[in-house]
C-alpha positions in Angstrom: 97.5 120.8 36.4 96.6 122.3 39.8 97.7 119.2 41.8 100.5 119.0 39.8 101.8 122.7 40.9 100.9 121.3 44.6 102.9 118.9 44.2 105.9 120.3 42.9 105.5 123.0 45.2 105.0 120.5 48.1 108.2 118.8 46.8 110.2 122.1 46.6 109.0 123.2 50.2 110.3 119.9 51.3 113.7 120.5 49.5 114.2 124.0 51.3 113.2 122.7 55.1 116.3 119.8 54.0 118.9 122.8 52.7 117.8 124.5 56.5 117.8 121.6 58.6 121.4 120.6 56.8 122.2 124.0 57.7 121.5 123.9 61.4 122.7 120.6 62.0 126.6 122.2 60.3 126.1 125.0 62.4 125.1 123.1 66.0 128.7 120.9 64.4 130.6 123.8 63.9 129.5 125.3 67.2 130.9 121.9 69.3 134.1 121.7 67.5 135.0 125.4 68.6 134.0 124.2 72.5 135.9 121.6 71.9 138.9 123.0 70.1 139.0 125.7 73.2 138.7 122.8 75.9 141.8 121.7 74.6 144.2 124.9 73.9 143.2 125.9 77.5 144.3 122.5 79.3 147.5 122.7 76.5 148.3 125.5 77.5 147.7 124.9 81.3 149.6 121.6 80.7 152.8 124.3 79.5 152.4 126.0 82.5 152.5 123.6 84.7 155.5 122.3 82.8 157.1 125.5 83.0 157.0 125.4 86.5 158.3 122.3 87.2 161.5 123.1 85.3 161.9 125.8 87.5 162.2 123.1 90.5 164.7 121.0 88.1 168.0 120.4 90.4 169.4 118.2 87.4 170.2 118.0 83.4 169.0 114.8 83.7 165.9 115.7 85.3 165.1 118.4 83.1 165.2 116.0 80.3 163.2 113.9 81.4 160.8 116.2 82.0 161.0 117.4 78.7 161.0 113.9 77.5 158.1 113.3 79.5 155.7 116.5 78.4 156.8 115.7 74.8 155.7 112.4 74.7 152.8 113.4 76.7 151.8 116.1 74.3 152.4 114.0 71.3 149.8 111.5 72.3 147.2 113.8 73.6 147.6 115.2 70.1 147.3 112.2 68.0 144.2 111.2 70.3 142.8 114.2 69.8 143.7 114.5 66.3 141.5 110.9 65.2 138.9 112.4 67.9 138.1 115.6 65.7 138.4 113.3 62.5 136.0 110.9 63.9 133.5 113.8 64.6 134.4 115.4 61.3 132.9 112.6 59.5 129.9 111.8 61.9 129.1 115.7 61.2 129.6 115.3 57.6 127.0 112.3 57.6 124.5 114.2 59.7 124.8 117.5 57.6 124.4 115.4 54.4 121.6 113.0 56.1 118.3 115.5 54.6 120.0 116.1 51.9 120.0 112.3 50.8 116.8 112.0 52.1 115.4 114.5 49.8 117.0 113.0 46.6 115.4 109.9 47.6 112.3 111.3 47.7 113.1 112.9 44.0 114.3 109.5 42.4 110.9 108.1 44.0 109.1 110.9 43.1 110.0 111.5 39.6 111.1 108.0 38.5 107.5 106.8 39.0 106.6 110.0 36.8 109.2 108.6 34.0 
């Protein structure tokens, strides 16, 4: 009975460690997302300011239209690339966050599957 209790406590300790590890991975990932988002927002703001300054020097409506078209195209392409990058990073973070928990499920199946 003592051995069973010790095994159960060790199993529960492993579960707790897996949850803590999963939480640490998730927290680090969210911090990285926040940094990436801030950098993207800063770059976008700087590009908008540069475009606004460029508008102040245009000499014709055609030049303004070309400038706006170029800005819009670039902004759209960057947004699509950044969205793909964030989606890929989100998927990786989900996989990494779930890995410790998935490993514990495997241990549970192996441990309790043999007992049954």
